[in-house]
PDB file as gemmi writes it, atoms N, CA and C in Angstrom:
CRYST1    1.000    1.000    1.000  90.00  90.00  90.00 P 1                      
ATOM      1  N   UNK A   1       0.857  -1.176   0.000  1.00  0.00           N  
ATOM      2  CA  UNK A   1       0.000   0.000   0.000  1.00  0.00           C  
ATOM      3  C   UNK A   1       0.898   1.232   0.000  1.00  0.00           C  
ATOM      4  N   UNK A   2       0.680   2.132  -0.935  1.00  0.00           N  
ATOM      5  CA  UNK A   2       1.503   3.324  -1.042  1.00  0.00           C  
ATOM      6  C   UNK A   2       0.756   4.578  -0.636  1.00  0.00           C  
ATOM      7  N   UNK A   3       1.426   5.665  -0.814  1.00  0.00           N  
ATOM      8  CA  UNK A   3       0.857   6.977  -0.492  1.00  0.00           C  
ATOM      9  C   UNK A   3       0.700   7.783  -1.771  1.00  0.00           C  
ATOM     10  N   UNK A   4      -0.421   8.456  -1.898  1.00  0.00           N  
ATOM     11  CA  UNK A   4      -0.630   9.426  -2.967  1.00  0.00           C  
ATOM     12  C   UNK A   4      -0.689  10.791  -2.299  1.00  0.00           C  
ATOM     13  N   UNK A   5       0.222  11.655  -2.671  1.00  0.00           N  
ATOM     14  CA  UNK A   5       0.282  12.975  -2.067  1.00  0.00           C  
ATOM     15  C   UNK A   5      -0.052  14.009  -3.133  1.00  0.00           C  
ATOM     16  N   UNK A   6      -1.006  14.868  -2.813  1.00  0.00           N  
ATOM     17  CA  UNK A   6      -1.371  15.944  -3.722  1.00  0.00           C  
ATOM     18  C   UNK A   6      -1.192  17.275  -3.013  1.00  0.00           C  
ATOM     19  N   UNK A   7      -1.037  18.307  -3.785  1.00  0.00           N  
ATOM     20  CA  UNK A   7      -0.864  19.647  -3.245  1.00  0.00           C  
ATOM     21  C   UNK A   7      -2.012  20.518  -3.730  1.00  0.00           C  
ATOM     22  N   UNK A   8      -2.707  21.127  -2.805  1.00  0.00           N  
ATOM     23  CA  UNK A   8      -3.801  22.027  -3.131  1.00  0.00           C  
ATOM     24  C   UNK A   8      -3.515  23.338  -2.411  1.00  0.00           C  
ATOM     25  N   UNK A   9      -3.110  24.310  -3.167  1.00  0.00           N  
ATOM     26  CA  UNK A   9      -2.778  25.589  -2.530  1.00  0.00           C  
ATOM     27  C   UNK A   9      -4.039  26.240  -1.958  1.00  0.00           C  
ATOM     28  N   UNK A  10      -3.884  26.899  -0.833  1.00  0.00           N  
ATOM     29  CA  UNK A  10      -4.994  27.562  -0.160  1.00  0.00           C  
ATOM     30  C   UNK A  10      -4.425  28.810   0.510  1.00  0.00           C  
ATOM     31  N   UNK A  11      -5.153  29.878   0.399  1.00  0.00           N  
ATOM     32  CA  UNK A  11      -4.682  31.119   1.009  1.00  0.00           C  
ATOM     33  C   UNK A  11      -5.035  31.134   2.496  1.00  0.00           C  
ATOM     34  N   UNK A  12      -4.342  31.951   3.275  1.00  0.00           N  
ATOM     35  CA  UNK A  12      -4.706  32.078   4.694  1.00  0.00           C  
ATOM     36  C   UNK A  12      -6.166  32.506   4.889  1.00  0.00           C  
ATOM     37  N   UNK A  13      -6.662  33.371   4.020  1.00  0.00           N  
ATOM     38  CA  UNK A  13      -8.063  33.819   4.126  1.00  0.00           C  
ATOM     39  C   UNK A  13      -9.025  32.653   3.861  1.00  0.00           C  
ATOM     40  N   UNK A  14      -8.713  31.818   2.867  1.00  0.00           N  
ATOM     41  CA  UNK A  14      -9.550  30.650   2.587  1.00  0.00           C  
ATOM     42  C   UNK A  14      -9.508  29.659   3.755  1.00  0.00           C  
ATOM     43  N   UNK A  15      -8.344  29.467   4.316  1.00  0.00           N  
ATOM     44  CA  UNK A  15      -8.219  28.566   5.464  1.00  0.00           C  
ATOM     45  C   UNK A  15      -9.065  29.063   6.632  1.00  0.00           C  
ATOM     46  N   UNK A  16      -9.026  30.367   6.857  1.00  0.00           N  
ATOM     47  CA  UNK A  16      -9.826  30.956   7.937  1.00  0.00           C  
ATOM     48  C   UNK A  16     -11.315  30.774   7.659  1.00  0.00           C  
ATOM     49  N   UNK A  17     -11.741  31.089   6.429  1.00  0.00           N  
ATOM     50  CA  UNK A  17     -13.153  31.032   6.069  1.00  0.00           C  
ATOM     51  C   UNK A  17     -13.674  29.599   5.980  1.00  0.00           C  
ATOM     52  N   UNK A  18     -12.926  28.733   5.326  1.00  0.00           N  
ATOM     53  CA  UNK A  18     -13.406  27.379   5.069  1.00  0.00           C  
ATOM     54  C   UNK A  18     -13.267  26.458   6.266  1.00  0.00           C  
ATOM     55  N   UNK A  19     -12.246  26.657   7.093  1.00  0.00           N  
ATOM     56  CA  UNK A  19     -12.017  25.720   8.188  1.00  0.00           C  
ATOM     57  C   UNK A  19     -12.312  26.325   9.561  1.00  0.00           C  
ATOM     58  N   UNK A  20     -11.548  27.324   9.944  1.00  0.00           N  
ATOM     59  CA  UNK A  20     -11.666  27.840  11.307  1.00  0.00           C  
ATOM     60  C   UNK A  20     -13.005  28.518  11.571  1.00  0.00           C  
ATOM     61  N   UNK A  21     -13.518  29.265  10.608  1.00  0.00           N  
ATOM     62  CA  UNK A  21     -14.822  29.898  10.807  1.00  0.00           C  
ATOM     63  C   UNK A  21     -15.917  28.839  10.907  1.00  0.00           C  
ATOM     64  N   UNK A  22     -15.766  27.749  10.168  1.00  0.00           N  
ATOM     65  CA  UNK A  22     -16.723  26.649  10.248  1.00  0.00           C  
ATOM     66  C   UNK A  22     -16.734  25.979  11.612  1.00  0.00           C  
ATOM     67  N   UNK A  23     -15.596  25.965  12.282  1.00  0.00           N  
ATOM     68  CA  UNK A  23     -15.550  25.407  13.640  1.00  0.00           C  
ATOM     69  C   UNK A  23     -16.281  26.295  14.632  1.00  0.00           C  
ATOM     70  N   UNK A  24     -16.212  27.600  14.407  1.00  0.00           N  
ATOM     71  CA  UNK A  24     -16.819  28.560  15.323  1.00  0.00           C  
ATOM     72  C   UNK A  24     -18.287  28.832  15.011  1.00  0.00           C  
ATOM     73  N   UNK A  25     -18.662  28.736  13.740  1.00  0.00           N  
ATOM     74  CA  UNK A  25     -20.013  29.087  13.301  1.00  0.00           C  
ATOM     75  C   UNK A  25     -20.573  27.959  12.433  1.00  0.00           C  
ATOM     76  N   UNK A  26     -21.391  27.073  12.993  1.00  0.00           N  
ATOM     77  CA  UNK A  26     -21.926  25.953  12.215  1.00  0.00           C  
ATOM     78  C   UNK A  26     -22.691  26.387  10.967  1.00  0.00           C  
ATOM     79  N   UNK A  27     -23.264  27.580  10.958  1.00  0.00           N  
ATOM     80  CA  UNK A  27     -23.978  28.063   9.768  1.00  0.00           C  
ATOM     81  C   UNK A  27     -23.021  28.316   8.606  1.00  0.00           C  
ATOM     82  N   UNK A  28     -21.751  28.553   8.891  1.00  0.00           N  
ATOM     83  CA  UNK A  28     -20.760  28.774   7.833  1.00  0.00           C  
ATOM     84  C   UNK A  28     -20.619  27.527   6.965  1.00  0.00           C  
ATOM     85  N   UNK A  29     -20.716  26.370   7.576  1.00  0.00           N  
ATOM     86  CA  UNK A  29     -20.612  25.126   6.815  1.00  0.00           C  
ATOM     87  C   UNK A  29     -21.738  25.038   5.799  1.00  0.00           C  
ATOM     88  N   UNK A  30     -22.942  25.362   6.217  1.00  0.00           N  
ATOM     89  CA  UNK A  30     -24.083  25.326   5.291  1.00  0.00           C  
ATOM     90  C   UNK A  30     -23.907  26.352   4.171  1.00  0.00           C  
ATOM     91  N   UNK A  31     -23.379  27.516   4.488  1.00  0.00           N  
ATOM     92  CA  UNK A  31     -23.135  28.532   3.446  1.00  0.00           C  
ATOM     93  C   UNK A  31     -22.109  28.029   2.434  1.00  0.00           C  
ATOM     94  N   UNK A  32     -21.080  27.330   2.896  1.00  0.00           N  
ATOM     95  CA  UNK A  32     -20.076  26.774   1.980  1.00  0.00           C  
ATOM     96  C   UNK A  32     -20.674  25.673   1.120  1.00  0.00           C  
ATOM     97  N   UNK A  33     -21.536  24.853   1.708  1.00  0.00           N  
ATOM     98  CA  UNK A  33     -22.207  23.792   0.944  1.00  0.00           C  
ATOM     99  C   UNK A  33     -23.004  24.411  -0.199  1.00  0.00           C  
ATOM    100  N   UNK A  34     -23.707  25.486   0.082  1.00  0.00           N  
ATOM    101  CA  UNK A  34     -24.486  26.171  -0.954  1.00  0.00           C  
ATOM    102  C   UNK A  34     -23.578  26.852  -1.977  1.00  0.00           C  
ATOM    103  N   UNK A  35     -22.543  27.527  -1.510  1.00  0.00           N  
ATOM    104  CA  UNK A  35     -21.648  28.277  -2.402  1.00  0.00           C  
ATOM    105  C   UNK A  35     -20.927  27.367  -3.394  1.00  0.00           C  
ATOM    106  N   UNK A  36     -20.565  26.158  -2.949  1.00  0.00           N  
ATOM    107  CA  UNK A  36     -19.811  25.248  -3.806  1.00  0.00           C  
ATOM    108  C   UNK A  36     -20.692  24.151  -4.408  1.00  0.00           C  
ATOM    109  N   UNK A  37     -22.010  24.274  -4.239  1.00  0.00           N  
ATOM    110  CA  UNK A  37     -22.982  23.336  -4.813  1.00  0.00           C  
ATOM    111  C   UNK A  37     -22.610  21.878  -4.516  1.00  0.00           C  
ATOM    112  N   UNK A  38     -22.355  21.588  -3.249  1.00  0.00           N  
ATOM    113  CA  UNK A  38     -22.017  20.231  -2.820  1.00  0.00           C  
ATOM    114  C   UNK A  38     -23.300  19.400  -2.790  1.00  0.00           C  
ATOM    115  N   UNK A  39     -23.242  18.198  -3.367  1.00  0.00           N  
ATOM    116  CA  UNK A  39     -24.436  17.344  -3.389  1.00  0.00           C  
ATOM    117  C   UNK A  39     -24.772  16.867  -1.977  1.00  0.00           C  
ATOM    118  N   UNK A  40     -26.016  16.426  -1.783  1.00  0.00           N  
ATOM    119  CA  UNK A  40     -26.508  16.050  -0.455  1.00  0.00           C  
ATOM    120  C   UNK A  40     -25.702  14.920   0.185  1.00  0.00           C  
ATOM    121  N   UNK A  41     -25.287  13.932  -0.609  1.00  0.00           N  
ATOM    122  CA  UNK A  41     -24.527  12.817  -0.046  1.00  0.00           C  
ATOM    123  C   UNK A  41     -23.235  13.310   0.594  1.00  0.00           C  
ATOM    124  N   UNK A  42     -22.473  14.115  -0.137  1.00  0.00           N  
ATOM    125  CA  UNK A  42     -21.209  14.607   0.388  1.00  0.00           C  
ATOM    126  C   UNK A  42     -21.408  15.693   1.441  1.00  0.00           C  
ATOM    127  N   UNK A  43     -22.457  16.470   1.317  1.00  0.00           N  
ATOM    128  CA  UNK A  43     -22.718  17.521   2.304  1.00  0.00           C  
ATOM    129  C   UNK A  43     -23.061  16.915   3.659  1.00  0.00           C  
ATOM    130  N   UNK A  44     -23.763  15.793   3.671  1.00  0.00           N  
ATOM    131  CA  UNK A  44     -24.161  15.171   4.928  1.00  0.00           C  
ATOM    132  C   UNK A  44     -23.000  14.477   5.622  1.00  0.00           C  
ATOM    133  N   UNK A  45     -21.955  14.139   4.888  1.00  0.00           N  
ATOM    134  CA  UNK A  45     -20.802  13.461   5.472  1.00  0.00           C  
ATOM    135  C   UNK A  45     -20.064  14.400   6.398  1.00  0.00           C  
ATOM    136  N   UNK A  46     -20.114  14.112   7.669  1.00  0.00           N  
ATOM    137  CA  UNK A  46     -19.415  14.925   8.663  1.00  0.00           C  
ATOM    138  C   UNK A  46     -20.103  16.213   9.039  1.00  0.00           C  
ATOM    139  N   UNK A  47     -21.305  16.453   8.519  1.00  0.00           N  
ATOM    140  CA  UNK A  47     -22.026  17.680   8.840  1.00  0.00           C  
ATOM    141  C   UNK A  47     -23.403  17.323   9.381  1.00  0.00           C  
ATOM    142  N   UNK A  48     -23.491  17.170  10.685  1.00  0.00           N  
ATOM    143  CA  UNK A  48     -24.745  16.749  11.307  1.00  0.00           C  
ATOM    144  C   UNK A  48     -25.852  17.792  11.173  1.00  0.00           C  
ATOM    145  N   UNK A  49     -25.496  19.034  10.823  1.00  0.00           N  
ATOM    146  CA  UNK A  49     -26.491  20.098  10.713  1.00  0.00           C  
ATOM    147  C   UNK A  49     -27.122  20.179   9.329  1.00  0.00           C  
ATOM    148  N   UNK A  50     -26.549  19.506   8.337  1.00  0.00           N  
ATOM    149  CA  UNK A  50     -27.081  19.582   6.979  1.00  0.00           C  
ATOM    150  C   UNK A  50     -28.354  18.735   6.874  1.00  0.00           C  
ATOM    151  N   UNK A  51     -29.412  19.366   6.389  1.00  0.00           N  
ATOM    152  CA  UNK A  51     -30.712  18.698   6.271  1.00  0.00           C  
ATOM    153  C   UNK A  51     -30.987  18.419   4.801  1.00  0.00           C  
ATOM    154  N   UNK A  52     -31.327  17.181   4.510  1.00  0.00           N  
ATOM    155  CA  UNK A  52     -31.717  16.822   3.144  1.00  0.00           C  
ATOM    156  C   UNK A  52     -33.221  16.586   3.108  1.00  0.00           C  
ATOM    157  N   UNK A  53     -33.799  16.743   1.932  1.00  0.00           N  
ATOM    158  CA  UNK A  53     -35.244  16.545   1.783  1.00  0.00           C  
ATOM    159  C   UNK A  53     -35.609  15.089   1.809  1.00  0.00           C  
TER     160      UNK A  53                                                      
END                                                                             
């Protein structure tokens, strides 16, 4: 079994908005789900606040 390593550049502002703000404000996660058009299956993974129809 090997390792696959990828690099995804992220700015400090994106890190703050996408990760740290989401830890402090659960509504931020839902806003990101909407902004990036994440499907319900992936949005529900790890996000107990996401409601699907």
